[in-house]
N, C-alpha and C positions, 0 to 999 in steps of 0.2 A: 463297495462302490457308492460314492455320493452322487446324488442327482439333484438338480435344481430345475423344477418345472419340467421334469421328464428328460432333461439333457444330461448326458453322462459327463462327469468331470475327468474322464480318462480319454486318451486318444484311442485310435482304432486297434492298437496293439495291446491294449489293456494297461498301459502305463499312465500314471497320473502326471500332473504338472511337475516339472523337475525343480522348480524354484523361480525366484524373481528373474525377470528378463534383464533388469538393470540392478546391479548391486547397490546397496545402501550408500556405499562410500563414493559413488559416482555422482557428480553434481546434477546430472539429468534425472536422478531418482526423484527429486522434488519437482513439482510442476512449476511453470513460470509464475502462476498465481501465488503459489506457496512461497517461492523465492521473493516475489514482490512484497508479500505480507511480511516476511522476515526483514526485508530492507526497511520497510516503514516502521516496524517495531523497534529496530536498532536505532533508527534516526530519532524517533520519539523518545526513546530511553536516554539518548545522548542529550537531548534538549531538556528533558525533565530533570536531569541531575542538577541543572542550574535553576530551573524555574518550577520546581516541584510544588511549592506552596501555592503559587499563582495558578498552576494548572490542575490543582486538586479537583477531582470530579469531572474534568473535561474528558470527553470521549474522542477516540480517533478510530476511523473506519476506512475500509477500502471497498469500493464497488467497481464492477467491471466498466460500466459506462454511465454517464450522467443521464438524467431524465431528458427526454427529447425537447422539452420546452424550457429555455433559460428563464430565469426570473427577470422581471422588468428592469431591474437595476444592473443586470449583468450585461457585459459587452456581448455582442453577437459572436458566435463561434462556439467551439466546444470548450467548456471549462475543464481545467485540470483538477480542480478541487473546489470545495465549497465550505464555508463556515456557517454553521447554524448556531446563533447565539443562544445563551441560556434564556429560557422563558417558561413560564407556567409550570414550574417544577421539573422541567426537563433540563438536563445539564447541557452545557455548550458541547457542540460536536463538530469535528473537522472530518470531512470525507474527501478522500483522494480517489480519483478515477484512474484505474490501472491502465486500461487500453489507450486512452489519449496520452497518458504520460509516457508509456512505452513507445508510442509513435513519435514522440518528441525527442526520445533519446536513442540514438542508433546503436550504442554499445553499453556494456555493463558499467564501465566507469562513468559514462555519461548518465546512465540511469541513476546511479548513486548520487551524482551531483544534482540532477534535476529534482529527485525526490527530496533531497536535503533542502534545496532552495524553496520548494513548494511548502514543505512543513514549516520552515522558518518563517516564510511570509504569512502563512495562515495563523501561526501562533502569535506573530507580531500584531496582526489585525485583531485577534482575540483579546490580547492584553493591552492594546493601545500603545504599543512600543514600535520603534523602528526595527526592521530586520537586523541591522547591524548591532542593535542592543541585545537582541535575542541570541545572536551568534556573531561574535566579533570577526570571524572569518567569512561572514556571509558574502561580502562583495567579491572576495577572492575566489570562493568556492562556486558562486553562481555565475562567474564569468562576466559580471557587470560592474 
């Protein structure tokens, strides 16, 4: 019998856990945060195929929520992402904020579209290009 801090890992009838509550093949097996990370990775990979050389060294990250105080140059409200330009030996970094983005997108298809649009806009800002240069389908996919 295995115990952790004095707690038994078996139920009262002496049986252990029977297995995972959710099978690996079910979408709910991965948390919403993990699914969001996967979506961001897939979107970045798609954009990097075309812009690999220009994005070399750039970092992409996901955080739950932004810091409470916006930067002085940012519009008031909750940012969906931030670009931190390259400086003092630190690579450029694009950070997406998962919870505000999820609030903006009511469904999975909407989330795909919103994440794609945000990544395209941030990469465009980083490279000094227009979003439609980064992704020719940008206007169509972003709904704008």
